[in-house]
C-alpha angles and dihedrals in degrees: 000000000000110000118232121238090251091053092049092051092047092049093049091051092049094057096037099253120150112277116245112247114251116225112259126192110258115255119263109249121215119193115214125202111193137148114244099171138039129034093329096039096107089051093054093047092054090048090052090055089055089053093048091051092049094049092047090055094043095051093043088056093052102275130267108323088338097313124111120235124234126189127222108191124202130176122258109217127139122350097258096050093042092052089054092049090050090053090050091051090053102039104031105023091036094214120187094222139005120221135174137051124151104185121081090208089059095044093050090055097037100043098069091045092053092045093051091046092049094235113159106236137172115194120216094203138322095111101137104136123232101256087341089289124125112260096183105026096164105034116159102179103032120071118196134212122241113296109277087222088068086079091058091047092054093040090053093048092046092050092050091047096051103027105035110137093016099089143039107164115062136186135186134213108184135157113269101247136078096285094054095042093047091049094051093045090050092052092052090046090055093049088055093043092056094039093243110170107237144151123202109227102170142013119192123188111187118181117256111271096014110155100191107068098153093114091052091048091050092050092051092048091051091051090050098203123190091224134023123200117199131175093186107139113158133075090298092069096073088046090053092048093051092049093044091050093049091053095047092244096128098060123089099015141082121255131201120192109171092183103033090119089081088071102024099130091047093055097085122201091239090072103018113072123203124257099062125129108244126185116216089165115184098006130034110180095212097041108155088211095049117145121239087255092056093047090050091052095047090052091044091050095046093050090055101039107020085230138093124254130238133206099285087075089058093047090053093046090048092051091052093045097051089047091050092048091047093052093049092046090053092047091051091049090058091054096237094304126116118353110267121256122248088253091055091049091049090052091048093054091063111097094011114150121205142169106239129185091276097044139271120356142158144197110242119227088253091059099256120125126235117199142165116272129205127196134152149142119299128243135179118249124188090225092067136044091217132056121275128190119278103248089222092054104048119126121201120190134175112240091238087075095048106052134050120257125252112301095004125135110244097221095045089048090055090051096048111026123099115248127185116215 
């Protein structure tokens, strides 16, 4: 009689023979593109920790629809090199999904290539729009983060809420590329929208990553504005703050930094006074309304790094979570039969709602994320050597109120939408 597979396994075990390996579904492979060096290196490293945390939890719970997740990490550098690495992830590493990207310059070049190649992708960040116009209005395969301009919208509203009536002259120091220029233009548009008396006395446009900002500091000090708006966010921000403090520029005026959370632990109290508007955006490490998931991650991160995370960790966790939910939704739709196609998974991601590290979020049907944002006014706390947010002056806003809807013009939306401040 022909023995069954079960009988063969039982017999082998009884006499101590090696057990035959049972077929297991191959792991799902996720390619990650993240900067780990240069001016955005710290940002990429924090994002990678968010991915690691997500994958640890996914695999501990049995994987995605029963399949473990493996990461294949590649460096994000300039657009040309990153496009080639994305192709390698898809063609050679045969990943099931690509996630990551911090730089808008990279995403604007990479997005159309991925879309044309039908490579399922979820961006962490890098969603500054080219001139605040949609560059991929009908993407099917590429899913974007929240609009980077949402930070400027909230920063502008937070500044008006807390500083109204305390300034007239304003100045800007913003990085000289689309993100910085869009942020500054949005701030001025909001001042006009809410009939805030103002006069622009200086505009500074330092290059991204510039480490000698003394000339910019001197120009701002000479202009002597009541309020300064700055969307600086990379390693040059702590340099600017040190130089501004040394020159006496920081005292006696209001400051608005809608993306300061990227460098929050590097902005030491010795040169960063309280009372500034800081944007922590989709993750604030000391949020008094943090979920148990967020508290678990902050502790996990601190134990491994002896530091405190910022929002890129949340963006990375969110990307992994909406992809996981999309895969499982597509598997369920097939009733446990054949594994869903990439097209079916891409369709399933649309409309998915998740709880990320920073709170509730969702992927809109047009492939653009909406998440919870946090900003506020800084205070000094003896437990930390850098400013935190004053618990009494924290603002929390759903992303649906901070970015234009599908197909809308950004500037018209600012002029016509309803905003609560």
